[in-house]
C-alpha positions as CSV (number, residue, x, y, z in Angstrom):
1,M,-22.7,-8.4,11.1
2,K,-24.7,-5.4,12.1
3,G,-22.5,-3.2,9.8
4,S,-23.0,-5.4,6.8
5,L,-26.8,-5.6,7.4
6,L,-26.8,-1.7,7.5
7,A,-24.6,-1.4,4.5
8,N,-27.0,-3.7,2.6
9,R,-29.9,-1.7,3.5
10,Y,-28.2,1.5,2.4
11,A,-27.1,0.0,-0.8
12,G,-30.6,-1.5,-1.4
13,G,-32.2,1.9,-0.9
14,L,-29.8,3.5,-3.3
15,A,-30.4,0.7,-5.9
16,Q,-34.2,1.2,-5.5
17,A,-33.8,5.0,-6.0
18,I,-32.2,4.5,-9.3
19,G,-34.8,3.5,-11.8
20,D,-32.6,3.6,-14.9
21,D,-30.2,0.8,-15.2
22,N,-27.9,3.0,-17.3
23,Q,-27.3,5.1,-14.2
24,L,-26.2,2.3,-12.1
25,E,-22.6,2.2,-13.2
26,P,-21.9,5.9,-12.9
27,V,-23.5,5.9,-9.4
28,A,-21.4,2.9,-8.3
29,E,-18.3,4.5,-9.7
30,A,-19.2,7.8,-7.8
31,L,-19.7,5.9,-4.6
32,R,-16.4,3.9,-4.9
33,Q,-14.6,7.3,-5.6
34,F,-16.0,8.8,-2.5
35,A,-15.2,5.7,-0.4
36,D,-11.6,5.7,-1.8
37,L,-11.3,9.4,-1.0
38,L,-12.5,8.9,2.6
39,H,-10.1,5.9,3.0
40,E,-7.1,7.8,1.6
41,S,-7.6,11.2,3.4
42,D,-7.0,11.0,7.1
43,S,-8.1,14.6,7.6
44,L,-11.3,14.1,5.7
45,R,-12.0,10.8,7.6
46,N,-11.2,12.4,11.0
47,T,-13.5,15.3,10.2
48,L,-16.5,13.3,8.9
49,L,-16.3,10.6,11.5
50,N,-15.6,12.9,14.5
51,P,-19.0,13.3,16.5
52,A,-17.4,16.0,18.7
53,L,-17.1,18.4,15.8
54,D,-20.0,20.6,15.1
55,P,-22.6,18.7,12.8
56,Q,-23.0,21.8,10.6
57,R,-19.2,22.1,10.1
58,R,-19.1,18.5,9.1
59,R,-22.0,19.0,6.6
60,D,-20.2,21.9,5.1
61,V,-17.0,19.9,4.7
62,L,-19.0,17.1,3.0
63,D,-20.8,19.4,0.7
64,D,-17.4,21.0,-0.3
65,V,-15.9,17.6,-1.0
66,L,-19.0,16.5,-3.0
67,A,-19.0,19.7,-5.0
68,S,-15.2,19.1,-5.9
69,L,-16.0,15.8,-7.3
70,P,-16.7,16.2,-11.1
71,E,-20.3,15.3,-12.0
72,F,-21.0,13.6,-8.7
73,P,-24.6,12.1,-9.1
74,E,-27.3,13.3,-6.8
75,P,-28.5,9.9,-5.5
76,P,-25.1,8.9,-3.9
77,A,-24.7,12.5,-2.7
78,R,-28.0,12.2,-0.8
79,L,-27.0,8.9,0.6
80,V,-23.7,10.0,2.0
81,R,-25.3,13.1,3.4
82,L,-27.9,10.8,5.2
83,M,-25.1,8.5,6.4
84,L,-23.2,11.6,7.9
85,K,-26.5,12.7,9.6
86,R,-27.0,9.3,11.1
87,G,-23.3,8.8,12.1
88,R,-22.7,6.1,9.6
89,M,-19.8,7.3,7.7
90,N,-17.7,4.4,8.8
91,L,-19.8,2.3,6.5
92,V,-19.2,4.0,3.3
93,A,-16.7,1.4,1.8
94,D,-19.1,-1.4,2.9
95,V,-22.1,0.3,1.2
96,A,-20.0,0.9,-2.0
97,Q,-19.2,-2.8,-2.0
98,A,-22.8,-3.8,-1.3
99,F,-24.1,-1.4,-4.0
100,D,-21.6,-3.0,-6.5
101,N,-23.1,-6.3,-5.6
102,K,-26.6,-5.0,-6.2
103,V,-25.7,-3.6,-9.5
104,D,-24.2,-6.9,-10.6
105,E,-27.3,-8.7,-9.5
106,R,-29.7,-6.3,-11.3
107,L,-27.5,-6.4,-14.4
108,N,-27.2,-10.1,-14.2
109,R,-23.4,-10.0,-14.0
110,I,-20.9,-12.0,-12.0
111,E,-17.2,-12.1,-11.6
112,A,-14.9,-14.9,-12.3
113,T,-11.2,-15.5,-11.3
114,L,-9.1,-17.4,-13.6
115,T,-5.8,-18.7,-12.4
116,T,-3.2,-20.0,-14.8
117,A,0.6,-20.8,-14.8
118,I,1.3,-18.0,-17.3
119,P,-0.6,-15.0,-18.4
120,L,-3.5,-15.7,-20.8
121,P,-3.5,-14.3,-24.2
122,E,-6.4,-11.9,-24.7
123,E,-8.1,-14.2,-27.3
124,L,-8.1,-17.2,-24.8
125,R,-9.3,-15.1,-21.9
126,E,-12.2,-14.0,-24.1
127,Q,-13.0,-17.7,-25.1
128,L,-12.9,-18.6,-21.4
129,R,-15.2,-15.6,-20.5
130,E,-17.7,-16.7,-23.2
131,A,-17.6,-20.2,-22.0
132,L,-18.3,-19.2,-18.4
133,A,-21.0,-16.9,-19.5
134,A,-22.7,-19.9,-21.3
135,Y,-22.2,-22.0,-18.3
136,T,-23.7,-19.5,-15.9
137,G,-26.2,-17.8,-18.1
138,K,-24.9,-14.4,-16.9
139,T,-22.5,-11.7,-18.2
140,V,-19.0,-12.6,-16.7
141,R,-16.3,-10.1,-15.8
142,V,-13.0,-12.0,-15.7
143,H,-10.0,-11.3,-13.3
144,C,-6.9,-13.3,-14.2
145,H,-4.1,-14.3,-11.8
146,T,-1.0,-16.4,-12.5
147,D,0.4,-19.1,-10.2
148,P,3.3,-21.1,-11.6
149,N,2.6,-23.9,-9.2
150,I,-0.5,-25.1,-11.0
151,I,1.9,-26.1,-13.8
152,D,-0.6,-25.9,-16.7
153,G,-4.4,-25.5,-17.3
154,V,-6.8,-23.3,-15.6
155,I,-8.6,-22.9,-12.4
156,A,-11.8,-20.9,-12.6
157,E,-13.6,-19.7,-9.5
158,I,-17.1,-18.2,-10.1
159,E,-19.7,-17.7,-7.4
160,G,-17.9,-19.8,-4.9
161,V,-17.7,-22.8,-7.3
162,V,-14.2,-23.8,-8.3
163,L,-13.6,-25.4,-11.6
164,D,-10.2,-27.0,-11.4
165,G,-8.6,-28.0,-14.7
166,S,-5.0,-27.5,-13.5
167,L,-2.3,-30.2,-14.3
168,R,-1.4,-30.0,-10.6
169,T,-4.7,-31.2,-9.5
170,Q,-4.8,-34.0,-12.2
171,L,-1.4,-35.1,-11.1
172,E,-2.5,-35.1,-7.5
173,R,-5.6,-37.2,-8.4
174,L,-3.6,-39.6,-10.4
175,K,-1.1,-40.1,-7.5
176,E,-4.1,-40.6,-5.1
177,A,-5.6,-43.2,-7.3
178,M,-2.2,-45.0,-7.8
179,L,-1.6,-45.0,-3.9
180,E,-5.1,-46.5,-3.4
181,K,-4.6,-49.1,-6.0
182,E,-1.2,-49.9,-4.4
183,I,-2.9,-50.2,-0.9
184,V,-5.5,-52.5,-2.4
185,F,-2.9,-54.6,-4.2
186,D,-0.9,-54.8,-0.9
187,E,-4.0,-55.8,0.9
188,N,-4.6,-58.6,-1.6
189,A,-1.0,-59.7,-1.5
190,S,-1.2,-60.6,2.2
191,D,-4.1,-63.0,1.5
């Protein structure tokens, strides 16, 4: 819990430091890139997260890494330097995720997950994205998954709300209704 609160604070500070909405995406991408690099490189992670190493040595390593990343923006560079200074490098991935959320919020954007039995054609995917945008009043980014168990139809999950238009669910509801009627008929038959 404490880690996510700190990650949100760091992400919020970074978002406030960026006045131009057009800079949000490049900064988010740079932060994700650094978080991925930190996750993938054991030697980098061990160096930056090891408090026993000389702080100046860790700062030098971080500066070398940031300089090696093409066009790494200054705001996230300042942030990761601050996080190193405060011993919070273990939160970089959480901060990147929290910052992505802040960017989505600021740009009035949300993500939706569409699950279908077979892959969606691009035209239908776009129609569903537009319908969800009209439903939510926000820009929608769509992620598609397939699950042959739903038989047919679409399950859309957006901001924790599930809109289930799958044939599987419709069949389950029909079965429940028929079983309920059968129970009601059986209860009436005993009278």
